[in-house]
C-alpha positions in Angstrom: 24.0 1.6 -11.4 20.5 0.1 -10.9 17.6 2.1 -12.2 14.3 1.8 -10.4 10.9 3.0 -11.8 8.7 3.4 -8.8 5.1 4.2 -9.7 2.6 5.9 -7.3 5.5 7.1 -5.2 4.0 10.4 -4.3 1.5 8.5 -2.3 1.7 7.2 1.2 3.5 3.8 0.9 5.4 4.5 -2.3 7.0 7.7 -0.9 8.2 5.9 2.2 9.7 3.3 0.0 11.6 5.8 -2.1 12.8 7.8 0.9 14.2 4.5 2.3 15.7 3.5 -1.0 17.6 6.8 -1.3 18.4 6.9 2.5 21.7 6.0 4.2 20.6 2.3 4.4 19.6 2.1 0.8 21.4 0.1 -1.9 24.5 1.7 -3.4 24.6 2.9 -7.0 20.9 3.5 -7.4 18.9 6.0 -9.4 15.1 6.3 -9.1 12.4 7.6 -11.4 9.1 8.3 -9.7 6.0 8.2 -11.9 2.9 9.5 -10.3 -0.4 11.0 -11.7 -0.8 13.2 -8.6 -4.4 12.3 -8.0 -6.1 13.4 -4.8 -4.0 10.9 -2.8 -0.6 11.9 -4.2 1.5 14.9 -3.2 5.1 15.7 -4.1 5.6 17.0 -0.6 5.6 13.3 0.5 9.0 13.1 -1.2 10.3 16.4 0.2 13.3 14.9 2.0 14.7 13.5 -1.3 13.3 15.7 -4.1 16.7 17.5 -4.4 18.6 14.2 -4.5 20.4 14.1 -7.9 19.6 10.3 -8.0 15.8 11.1 -8.1 13.8 12.1 -11.1 10.1 13.0 -10.6 7.7 12.6 -13.5 4.0 13.5 -13.3 2.1 11.1 -15.5 -0.2 8.2 -15.7 0.8 4.5 -15.8 -1.8 4.0 -18.6 0.2 6.3 -20.9 2.2 3.6 -22.7 4.4 6.0 -24.7 5.5 7.8 -21.5 6.1 4.6 -19.5 8.2 3.2 -22.3 10.4 6.3 -22.3 11.1 6.0 -18.6 12.4 2.4 -18.6 16.0 1.9 -19.6 17.1 -1.7 -20.1 17.6 -3.7 -17.0 15.4 -1.5 -14.8 13.6 -2.7 -11.6 9.9 -1.8 -11.6 8.0 -1.4 -8.3 4.3 -0.8 -8.9 2.7 1.0 -6.0 0.3 3.0 -8.3 -3.3 2.0 -7.5 -6.7 3.3 -6.7 -7.1 1.8 -3.3 -10.2 3.0 -1.3 -12.9 0.3 -1.1 -15.8 2.7 -0.6 -14.8 4.7 -3.7 -14.6 1.4 -5.7 -18.1 0.5 -4.6 -19.4 3.9 -5.7 -17.6 4.0 -9.0 -15.4 1.1 -10.2 -14.2 2.4 -13.6 -11.1 4.3 -12.3 -10.0 1.1 -10.4 -10.2 -1.0 -13.5 -8.3 1.6 -15.5 -5.5 2.1 -13.1 -5.2 -1.2 -11.3 -5.7 -3.5 -14.3 -5.0 -1.6 -17.5 -2.2 0.3 -15.9 -0.5 -2.8 -14.6 -0.8 -4.4 -18.1 0.9 -1.4 -19.7 3.7 -1.5 -17.1 4.2 -5.2 -17.7 4.4 -4.7 -21.5 6.9 -1.9 -21.0 9.0 -4.0 -18.6 9.0 -6.9 -21.0 10.1 -4.7 -23.9 12.9 -3.1 -21.8 14.2 -6.4 -20.5 13.5 -5.4 -16.9 15.5 -7.0 -14.2 12.5 -7.4 -11.9 8.8 -6.3 -11.8 7.4 -6.2 -8.2 3.7 -5.9 -8.0 2.5 -4.4 -4.7 -0.8 -6.0 -3.8 -3.1 -6.5 -0.9 -4.4 -9.2 1.4 -7.9 -8.2 0.3 -7.5 -10.3 -2.9 -8.1 -13.5 -0.7 -11.4 -12.3 0.6 -12.6 -13.0 4.1 -11.5 -15.9 6.3 -13.3 -17.0 9.5 -10.4 -18.8 11.1 -6.8 -19.4 10.4 -4.7 -17.4 7.8 -4.4 -17.3 4.1 -1.2 -18.7 2.6 0.1 -17.6 -0.8 -1.3 -20.8 -2.3 -4.9 -19.9 -1.4 -7.1 -19.0 -4.3 -8.0 -15.3 -4.8 -11.7 -14.6 -3.9 -12.1 -10.9 -3.8 -15.4 -9.3 -2.6 -15.0 -5.6 -3.5 -14.4 -4.0 -6.9 -11.1 -2.7 -5.5 -9.9 -6.1 -4.4 -11.1 -7.7 -7.7 -9.0 -5.3 -9.7 -6.0 -6.0 -7.6 -6.5 -9.7 -8.0 -6.8 -9.3 -11.7 -3.6 -7.3 -11.8 -1.8 -10.1 -9.8 -3.0 -12.7 -12.2 -1.9 -10.6 -15.2 1.5 -10.2 -13.6 1.9 -13.9 -12.9 0.8 -14.7 -16.5 3.7 -12.6 -17.8 6.1 -14.6 -15.6 4.8 -17.9 -16.8 4.3 -16.9 -20.5 7.1 -14.5 -21.1 9.6 -15.4 -18.4 9.5 -11.9 -16.9 10.9 -11.8 -13.3 7.6 -11.0 -11.5 7.3 -10.9 -7.7 4.1 -10.1 -5.8 3.7 -8.8 -2.3 0.3 -8.9 -0.5 0.3 -6.8 2.6 -2.2 -6.3 5.5 -3.6 -3.0 6.5 -1.0 -0.2 6.5 -0.8 2.7 8.9 1.8 5.3 9.8 2.7 9.0 9.3 1.5 10.7 6.1 -1.4 8.4 5.2 -4.3 10.1 3.4 -7.1 10.9 5.8 -9.7 8.8 3.8 -8.2 5.7 5.5 -9.5 4.5 8.8 -6.7 5.4 11.3 -5.9 8.9 9.9 -9.6 9.6 9.4 -10.5 8.8 13.0 -7.5 10.5 14.4 -8.0 13.8 12.5 -11.7 13.8 13.4 -11.2 13.0 17.1 -8.4 15.6 17.5 -10.7 18.2 16.0 -13.4 17.2 18.5 -15.7 15.7 15.9 -17.5 12.3 16.0 -16.2 9.2 14.1 -18.3 6.7 12.1 -18.0 3.0 13.1 -19.3 0.5 10.5 -21.9 -2.0 11.7 -21.1 -3.7 14.9 -17.4 -2.9 14.7 -16.5 -6.6 14.7 -14.6 -6.7 11.4 -11.0 -7.8 12.0 -7.9 -6.4 10.4 -4.1 -7.0 10.8 -2.1 -3.8 11.1 1.2 -3.2 9.5 3.4 -0.2 10.0 4.4 1.4 6.7 8.1 1.2 7.4 7.9 -2.6 8.0 6.0 -2.9 4.8 8.7 -1.1 2.8 11.5 -3.1 4.4 9.6 -6.3 3.3 9.3 -5.0 -0.3 13.0 -4.4 -0.4 13.7 -7.9 1.1 11.6 -9.5 -1.6 13.5 -7.6 -4.3 16.8 -8.7 -2.8 16.0 -12.3 -1.8 12.7 -13.2 -3.3 12.3 -15.7 -6.1 10.9 -14.9 -9.6 7.2 -15.9 -10.0 6.6 -16.0 -6.3 4.0 -14.3 -4.1 4.9 -13.1 -0.5 2.4 -12.2 2.2 3.3 -9.4 4.5 1.6 -9.4 7.9 1.8 -6.9 10.7 1.2 -9.2 13.7 -1.5 -7.1 15.3 -5.1 -8.3 14.7 -7.8 -6.1 16.1 -11.6 -5.7 15.6 -12.5 -2.2 14.3 -14.1 -1.7 17.7 -10.9 -2.5 19.6 -9.0 -0.2 17.3 -11.5 2.5 17.9 -11.0 2.2 21.6 -7.3 2.6 21.3 -7.7 5.6 19.1 -10.1 7.2 21.5 -7.6 6.7 24.3 -4.7 8.1 22.2 -6.8 11.2 21.2 -8.2 11.9 24.7 -11.8 11.1 23.6 -14.5 8.7 24.8 -17.2 6.5 23.3 -19.6 9.4 23.1 -17.6 10.4 20.1 -18.5 7.2 18.2 -21.5 7.1 15.8 -22.5 3.6 14.5 -23.3 3.7 10.8 -24.8 1.3 8.3 -22.2 -1.4 7.4 -20.4 -1.2 4.1 -21.8 -3.3 1.3 -20.0 -6.7 1.1 -17.8 -5.8 4.1 -15.2 -8.6 4.6 -15.4 -9.8 8.2 -11.8 -10.9 8.8 -8.5 -10.7 7.0 -5.4 -12.7 8.1 -2.4 -13.8 6.1 0.3 -16.3 6.9 3.6 -14.5 6.4 5.8 -17.5 7.2 7.3 -17.5 3.7 8.5 -14.0 4.1 9.8 -14.7 7.6 11.9 -17.5 6.1 13.7 -14.8 4.1 14.5 -13.1 7.4 11.8 -10.5 7.7 10.4 -9.5 11.2 8.3 -6.4 11.9 10.2 -3.9 13.9 7.5 -1.4 14.9 5.2 -2.7 17.6 1.7 -1.4 17.3 1.9 0.0 20.9 4.6 2.4 19.7 3.6 2.9 16.1 0.0 4.0 16.8 0.8 6.8 19.3 3.6 8.0 17.0 1.2 8.2 14.2 -1.4 10.1 16.2 1.3 12.6 17.2 2.2 13.1 13.6 -1.3 14.3 12.8 -1.7 16.7 15.8 -0.2 19.7 14.0 -2.5 19.2 11.0 -5.6 19.5 13.2 -4.1 22.5 14.9 -3.3 24.1 11.5 -6.0 22.9 9.1 -4.5 24.8 6.2 -1.6 22.4 6.2 -3.8 19.4 5.4 -3.6 17.9 1.9 
């Protein structure tokens, strides 16, 4: 029996990962402990399909609580750390919570994993640690050059994790994904924010000239990639996870307008974000050599995501 401690799994990506882990295509003989602080972005309802599964234990708590974390890690566990403060605008306004959760929390998890003789520690990170790139794509060997407080705290956590691999011999693996989207994402993020506003007949804010470029990755493809790195990845290695659909924010806005039955009259240009990275792009060839291929094309994933949010705009009381 393999025990998994999955942090932040009442949130968007982590809950998808746990549902997959406990689903029919998940590994045999698995038990999962979910540790989540249930901040504004976490909701146990995200785990509703598996909450009654006897293999799942849900614990409300903070990853910075060293005593609690230590109690939740039997020897030989696998740790998957999704827990993070992740909204760039919030990090610009107030960085303290990002340092506490993303850096201190990761260090406490690493210490607990080391003490428990963890089988593997997978740190879920972001392409934002590389900073902006005008042309080409970042490989895993590129230096980290973060430009926002959020990205800086994630880069710090990555370096901490790698230091435990090199100093202590802990089996650490890091994934750096591009922008996620899909059903159940908190409406502070771009796609669900625009969708919920447009479906409610309200205007949407577009930063600057809308020329910032992002690569879009469906959450299910991200979770499959994380499992692949756990199964076939190598200790001490970093793996980029790309989605394969690069769009300017203006191009994405156009697709969302079409999907929601709105036009450009609904778009309100706003002052650009401070330090706004112009373009992200990762080279995911290393992960593809392990056998990974995205399965959800953006042309299907986006309208399915929009359709998921329609009932929430029709019944506002159901929103988180």
